[in-house]
A tleap script that builds the chain and sets N, CA, C and O, in Angstrom:
source leaprc.protein.ff14SB
mol = sequence {
  NMET LYS LEU ILE ALA GLU TRP ARG ARG VAL
  LEU LEU ARG ALA TRP SER ILE ARG LEU LEU
  LEU LEU ALA GLY ALA LEU SER GLY ALA GLU
  PHE ALA LEU PRO TYR LEU ASP GLY TYR LEU
  PRO ILE PRO PRO ARG LEU PHE ALA ALA LEU
  SER GLY LEU THR VAL ALA ALA ALA PHE VAL
  ALA ARG ILE VAL ALA GLN LYS ASP PHE GLU
  ASN GLY CLYS
}
set mol.1.N position { 10.224 13.671 -32.282 }
set mol.1.CA position { 10.257 15.091 -32.025 }
set mol.1.C position { 10.456 15.289 -30.528 }
set mol.1.O position { 9.842 14.605 -29.709 }
set mol.2.N position { 11.318 16.229 -30.189 }
set mol.2.CA position { 11.597 16.526 -28.798 }
set mol.2.C position { 11.462 18.024 -28.577 }
set mol.2.O position { 12.005 18.821 -29.343 }
set mol.3.N position { 10.740 18.408 -27.530 }
set mol.3.CA position { 10.562 19.822 -27.215 }
set mol.3.C position { 11.842 20.394 -26.615 }
set mol.3.O position { 12.625 19.671 -25.999 }
set mol.4.N position { 12.047 21.693 -26.800 }
set mol.4.CA position { 13.192 22.336 -26.173 }
set mol.4.C position { 12.967 22.401 -24.669 }
set mol.4.O position { 11.831 22.302 -24.205 }
set mol.5.N position { 14.031 22.567 -23.915 }
set mol.5.CA position { 13.960 22.509 -22.459 }
set mol.5.C position { 13.029 23.566 -21.873 }
set mol.5.O position { 12.308 23.283 -20.917 }
set mol.6.N position { 13.030 24.762 -22.422 }
set mol.6.CA position { 12.233 25.861 -21.856 }
set mol.6.C position { 11.046 26.222 -22.758 }
set mol.6.O position { 10.799 27.404 -22.998 }
set mol.7.N position { 10.320 25.239 -23.253 }
set mol.7.CA position { 9.262 25.488 -24.221 }
set mol.7.C position { 8.150 26.354 -23.659 }
set mol.7.O position { 7.584 27.166 -24.391 }
set mol.8.N position { 7.822 26.208 -22.390 }
set mol.8.CA position { 6.752 27.041 -21.803 }
set mol.8.C position { 7.162 28.512 -21.783 }
set mol.8.O position { 6.364 29.399 -22.087 }
set mol.9.N position { 8.395 28.747 -21.426 }
set mol.9.CA position { 8.914 30.112 -21.383 }
set mol.9.C position { 8.899 30.724 -22.790 }
set mol.9.O position { 8.548 31.891 -22.963 }
set mol.10.N position { 9.279 29.936 -23.773 }
set mol.10.CA position { 9.280 30.423 -25.155 }
set mol.10.C position { 7.856 30.763 -25.598 }
set mol.10.O position { 7.634 31.802 -26.219 }
set mol.11.N position { 6.904 29.905 -25.288 }
set mol.11.CA position { 5.510 30.178 -25.666 }
set mol.11.C position { 4.993 31.474 -25.053 }
set mol.11.O position { 4.214 32.188 -25.685 }
set mol.12.N position { 5.407 31.779 -23.857 }
set mol.12.CA position { 4.904 32.962 -23.159 }
set mol.12.C position { 5.649 34.246 -23.518 }
set mol.12.O position { 5.069 35.330 -23.444 }
set mol.13.N position { 6.925 34.147 -23.907 }
set mol.13.CA position { 7.724 35.355 -24.056 }
set mol.13.C position { 8.287 35.637 -25.440 }
set mol.13.O position { 8.686 36.771 -25.707 }
set mol.14.N position { 8.336 34.672 -26.314 }
set mol.14.CA position { 8.977 34.887 -27.618 }
set mol.14.C position { 8.102 35.734 -28.532 }
set mol.14.O position { 6.908 35.474 -28.683 }
set mol.15.N position { 8.703 36.744 -29.136 }
set mol.15.CA position { 7.977 37.609 -30.056 }
set mol.15.C position { 7.539 36.870 -31.306 }
set mol.15.O position { 6.511 37.209 -31.893 }
set mol.16.N position { 8.290 35.875 -31.721 }
set mol.16.CA position { 7.895 35.133 -32.913 }
set mol.16.C position { 6.559 34.428 -32.681 }
set mol.16.O position { 5.724 34.378 -33.584 }
set mol.17.N position { 6.350 33.890 -31.492 }
set mol.17.CA position { 5.083 33.235 -31.171 }
set mol.17.C position { 3.954 34.256 -31.135 }
set mol.17.O position { 2.875 34.009 -31.675 }
set mol.18.N position { 4.192 35.386 -30.512 }
set mol.18.CA position { 3.166 36.441 -30.440 }
set mol.18.C position { 2.761 36.916 -31.834 }
set mol.18.O position { 1.578 37.104 -32.119 }
set mol.19.N position { 3.761 37.107 -32.696 }
set mol.19.CA position { 3.471 37.570 -34.052 }
set mol.19.C position { 2.732 36.519 -34.869 }
set mol.19.O position { 1.858 36.855 -35.668 }
set mol.20.N position { 3.077 35.252 -34.674 }
set mol.20.CA position { 2.354 34.193 -35.393 }
set mol.20.C position { 0.904 34.090 -34.921 }
set mol.20.O position { 0.014 33.815 -35.726 }
set mol.21.N position { 0.658 34.306 -33.642 }
set mol.21.CA position { -0.723 34.335 -33.152 }
set mol.21.C position { -1.497 35.505 -33.755 }
set mol.21.O position { -2.663 35.360 -34.122 }
set mol.22.N position { -0.849 36.662 -33.856 }
set mol.22.CA position { -1.484 37.823 -34.493 }
set mol.22.C position { -1.782 37.542 -35.962 }
set mol.22.O position { -2.845 37.909 -36.461 }
set mol.23.N position { -0.847 36.891 -36.659 }
set mol.23.CA position { -1.069 36.536 -38.061 }
set mol.23.C position { -2.258 35.593 -38.201 }
set mol.23.O position { -3.046 35.722 -39.138 }
set mol.24.N position { -2.391 34.651 -37.278 }
set mol.24.CA position { -3.552 33.746 -37.296 }
set mol.24.C position { -4.852 34.502 -37.090 }
set mol.24.O position { -5.853 34.223 -37.749 }
set mol.25.N position { -4.835 35.466 -36.169 }
set mol.25.CA position { -6.037 36.274 -35.933 }
set mol.25.C position { -6.392 37.106 -37.163 }
set mol.25.O position { -7.566 37.239 -37.506 }
set mol.26.N position { -5.391 37.660 -37.817 }
set mol.26.CA position { -5.642 38.441 -39.033 }
set mol.26.C position { -6.183 37.561 -40.155 }
set mol.26.O position { -7.054 37.987 -40.914 }
set mol.27.N position { -5.676 36.346 -40.262 }
set mol.27.CA position { -6.202 35.416 -41.265 }
set mol.27.C position { -7.650 35.061 -40.976 }
set mol.27.O position { -8.466 34.962 -41.892 }
set mol.28.N position { -7.967 34.871 -39.705 }
set mol.28.CA position { -9.354 34.610 -39.324 }
set mol.28.C position { -10.254 35.788 -39.631 }
set mol.28.O position { -11.392 35.607 -40.063 }
set mol.29.N position { -9.749 37.000 -39.411 }
set mol.29.CA position { -10.527 38.201 -39.725 }
set mol.29.C position { -10.759 38.316 -41.223 }
set mol.29.O position { -11.832 38.727 -41.664 }
set mol.30.N position { -9.747 37.952 -42.002 }
set mol.30.CA position { -9.911 37.977 -43.461 }
set mol.30.C position { -10.982 36.982 -43.903 }
set mol.30.O position { -11.757 37.268 -44.815 }
set mol.31.N position { -11.026 35.827 -43.263 }
set mol.31.CA position { -12.037 34.830 -43.580 }
set mol.31.C position { -13.443 35.318 -43.209 }
set mol.31.O position { -14.400 35.084 -43.946 }
set mol.32.N position { -13.558 35.996 -42.065 }
set mol.32.CA position { -14.868 36.445 -41.578 }
set mol.32.C position { -15.364 37.710 -42.277 }
set mol.32.O position { -16.559 38.005 -42.251 }
set mol.33.N position { -14.461 38.451 -42.896 }
set mol.33.CA position { -14.828 39.733 -43.497 }
set mol.33.C position { -15.980 39.656 -44.494 }
set mol.33.O position { -16.841 40.535 -44.459 }
set mol.34.N position { -16.054 38.655 -45.386 }
set mol.34.CA position { -17.189 38.608 -46.320 }
set mol.34.C position { -18.549 38.487 -45.619 }
set mol.34.O position { -19.567 38.932 -46.149 }
set mol.35.N position { -18.559 37.888 -44.436 }
set mol.35.CA position { -19.817 37.745 -43.703 }
set mol.35.C position { -20.241 39.048 -43.042 }
set mol.35.O position { -21.395 39.214 -42.647 }
set mol.36.N position { -19.289 39.969 -42.929 }
set mol.36.CA position { -19.582 41.275 -42.328 }
set mol.36.C position { -19.662 42.361 -43.388 }
set mol.36.O position { -19.550 43.546 -43.071 }
set mol.37.N position { -19.852 41.975 -44.634 }
set mol.37.CA position { -19.880 42.910 -45.749 }
set mol.37.C position { -20.899 44.019 -45.494 }
set mol.37.O position { -22.060 43.761 -45.177 }
set mol.38.N position { -20.447 45.221 -45.637 }
set mol.38.CA position { -21.318 46.361 -45.429 }
set mol.38.C position { -21.237 46.915 -44.018 }
set mol.38.O position { -21.702 48.027 -43.765 }
set mol.39.N position { -20.654 46.157 -43.092 }
set mol.39.CA position { -20.566 46.612 -41.710 }
set mol.39.C position { -19.224 47.265 -41.402 }
set mol.39.O position { -19.125 48.112 -40.515 }
set mol.40.N position { -18.193 46.864 -42.140 }
set mol.40.CA position { -16.855 47.396 -41.892 }
set mol.40.C position { -16.295 48.044 -43.152 }
set mol.40.O position { -16.259 47.411 -44.208 }
set mol.41.N position { -15.860 49.291 -43.057 }
set mol.41.CA position { -15.262 49.962 -44.233 }
set mol.41.C position { -13.786 49.624 -44.372 }
set mol.41.O position { -12.933 50.501 -44.238 }
set mol.42.N position { -13.478 48.354 -44.640 }
set mol.42.CA position { -12.102 47.885 -44.717 }
set mol.42.C position { -11.845 47.323 -46.114 }
set mol.42.O position { -12.656 46.554 -46.627 }
set mol.43.N position { -10.724 47.700 -46.733 }
set mol.43.CA position { -10.401 47.130 -48.046 }
set mol.43.C position { -10.283 45.608 -47.964 }
set mol.43.O position { -9.791 45.086 -46.964 }
set mol.44.N position { -10.720 44.894 -48.990 }
set mol.44.CA position { -10.783 43.433 -48.945 }
set mol.44.C position { -9.456 42.731 -48.682 }
set mol.44.O position { -9.441 41.702 -48.005 }
set mol.45.N position { -8.358 43.243 -49.186 }
set mol.45.CA position { -7.067 42.558 -49.055 }
set mol.45.C position { -6.203 43.096 -47.911 }
set mol.45.O position { -5.047 42.696 -47.771 }
set mol.46.N position { -6.749 43.993 -47.098 }
set mol.46.CA position { -5.967 44.574 -46.016 }
set mol.46.C position { -5.506 43.521 -45.014 }
set mol.46.O position { -4.336 43.503 -44.633 }
set mol.47.N position { -6.410 42.646 -44.585 }
set mol.47.CA position { -6.040 41.633 -43.607 }
set mol.47.C position { -5.023 40.651 -44.176 }
set mol.47.O position { -4.145 40.184 -43.451 }
set mol.48.N position { -5.129 40.336 -45.452 }
set mol.48.CA position { -4.152 39.439 -46.086 }
set mol.48.C position { -2.770 40.092 -46.094 }
set mol.48.O position { -1.773 39.434 -45.792 }
set mol.49.N position { -2.705 41.364 -46.432 }
set mol.49.CA position { -1.430 42.073 -46.443 }
set mol.49.C position { -0.846 42.170 -45.039 }
set mol.49.O position { 0.345 41.931 -44.845 }
set mol.50.N position { -1.669 42.516 -44.069 }
set mol.50.CA position { -1.191 42.605 -42.684 }
set mol.50.C position { -0.729 41.246 -42.164 }
set mol.50.O position { 0.263 41.158 -41.440 }
set mol.51.N position { -1.437 40.209 -42.525 }
set mol.51.CA position { -1.055 38.862 -42.116 }
set mol.51.C position { 0.298 38.482 -42.705 }
set mol.51.O position { 1.150 37.939 -42.001 }
set mol.52.N position { 0.503 38.759 -43.979 }
set mol.52.CA position { 1.785 38.470 -44.618 }
set mol.52.C position { 2.931 39.237 -43.989 }
set mol.52.O position { 4.006 38.678 -43.768 }
set mol.53.N position { 2.714 40.513 -43.699 }
set mol.53.CA position { 3.754 41.311 -43.043 }
set mol.53.C position { 4.052 40.802 -41.638 }
set mol.53.O position { 5.203 40.810 -41.201 }
set mol.54.N position { 3.020 40.361 -40.935 }
set mol.54.CA position { 3.208 39.840 -39.584 }
set mol.54.C position { 3.996 38.535 -39.604 }
set mol.54.O position { 4.852 38.322 -38.745 }
set mol.55.N position { 3.725 37.667 -40.557 }
set mol.55.CA position { 4.483 36.417 -40.677 }
set mol.55.C position { 5.952 36.729 -41.002 }
set mol.55.O position { 6.854 36.081 -40.471 }
set mol.56.N position { 6.190 37.712 -41.867 }
set mol.56.CA position { 7.565 38.109 -42.175 }
set mol.56.C position { 8.270 38.634 -40.923 }
set mol.56.O position { 9.438 38.324 -40.692 }
set mol.57.N position { 7.570 39.421 -40.124 }
set mol.57.CA position { 8.145 39.929 -38.872 }
set mol.57.C position { 8.415 38.781 -37.897 }
set mol.57.O position { 9.414 38.805 -37.179 }
set mol.58.N position { 7.545 37.790 -37.866 }
set mol.58.CA position { 7.751 36.626 -36.999 }
set mol.58.C position { 8.989 35.856 -37.424 }
set mol.58.O position { 9.732 35.358 -36.579 }
set mol.59.N position { 9.214 35.754 -38.718 }
set mol.59.CA position { 10.415 35.086 -39.223 }
set mol.59.C position { 11.666 35.803 -38.738 }
set mol.59.O position { 12.614 35.167 -38.278 }
set mol.60.N position { 11.668 37.125 -38.842 }
set mol.60.CA position { 12.814 37.912 -38.379 }
set mol.60.C position { 12.965 37.773 -36.868 }
set mol.60.O position { 14.078 37.598 -36.374 }
set mol.61.N position { 11.862 37.849 -36.129 }
set mol.61.CA position { 11.919 37.735 -34.673 }
set mol.61.C position { 12.433 36.376 -34.235 }
set mol.61.O position { 13.032 36.253 -33.167 }
set mol.62.N position { 12.207 35.364 -35.042 }
set mol.62.CA position { 12.656 34.012 -34.688 }
set mol.62.C position { 14.169 33.882 -34.739 }
set mol.62.O position { 14.747 33.117 -33.968 }
set mol.63.N position { 14.819 34.617 -35.636 }
set mol.63.CA position { 16.270 34.472 -35.773 }
set mol.63.C position { 17.056 35.566 -35.049 }
set mol.63.O position { 18.278 35.462 -34.942 }
set mol.64.N position { 16.399 36.602 -34.556 }
set mol.64.CA position { 17.064 37.674 -33.826 }
set mol.64.C position { 17.081 37.327 -32.339 }
set mol.64.O position { 16.080 36.858 -31.798 }
set mol.65.N position { 18.213 37.555 -31.681 }
set mol.65.CA position { 18.318 37.294 -30.239 }
set mol.65.C position { 17.388 38.239 -29.486 }
set mol.65.O position { 17.339 39.436 -29.766 }
set mol.66.N position { 16.661 37.689 -28.538 }
set mol.66.CA position { 15.733 38.476 -27.734 }
set mol.66.C position { 16.275 38.583 -26.315 }
set mol.66.O position { 16.847 37.622 -25.799 }
set mol.67.N position { 16.104 39.734 -25.682 }
set mol.67.CA position { 16.664 39.988 -24.358 }
set mol.67.C position { 16.251 38.940 -23.330 }
set mol.67.O position { 17.069 38.555 -22.494 }
set mol.68.N position { 15.021 38.474 -23.366 }
set mol.68.CA position { 14.534 37.518 -22.387 }
set mol.68.C position { 15.236 36.172 -22.471 }
set mol.68.O position { 15.155 35.382 -21.531 }
set mol.69.N position { 15.922 35.891 -23.574 }
set mol.69.CA position { 16.515 34.580 -23.776 }
set mol.69.C position { 18.039 34.614 -23.857 }
set mol.69.O position { 18.664 33.593 -24.144 }
set mol.70.N position { 18.631 35.751 -23.613 }
set mol.70.CA position { 20.092 35.856 -23.681 }
set mol.70.C position { 20.730 35.286 -22.414 }
set mol.70.O position { 20.165 35.397 -21.326 }
set mol.71.N position { 21.867 34.697 -22.554 }
set mol.71.CA position { 22.680 34.185 -21.449 }
set mol.71.C position { 21.948 33.189 -20.572 }
set mol.71.O position { 22.240 33.104 -19.380 }
set mol.72.N position { 21.014 32.439 -21.114 }
set mol.72.CA position { 20.334 31.392 -20.363 }
set mol.72.C position { 19.425 31.880 -19.260 }
set mol.72.O position { 19.130 31.130 -18.329 }
set mol.73.N position { 18.974 33.115 -19.341 }
set mol.73.CA position { 18.087 33.654 -18.290 }
set mol.73.C position { 16.733 33.001 -18.319 }
set mol.73.O position { 15.870 33.335 -17.508 }
savepdb mol mol.pdb
quit
């Protein structure tokens, strides 16, 4: 396995990475929700749905050209 030349820049600026981190946070919130039962008025499957939508958005962001990465900038 070989990293791309600008991997640090991609980690800091790519929307796909940001969205995948958000999806991970939502999955963690879904896991923690049963322990907070009664404290949060949130439907049980809301975090799962939001996580799935975020992963789908990350997939789209991964294949769409982003301004920060056009023309080798």
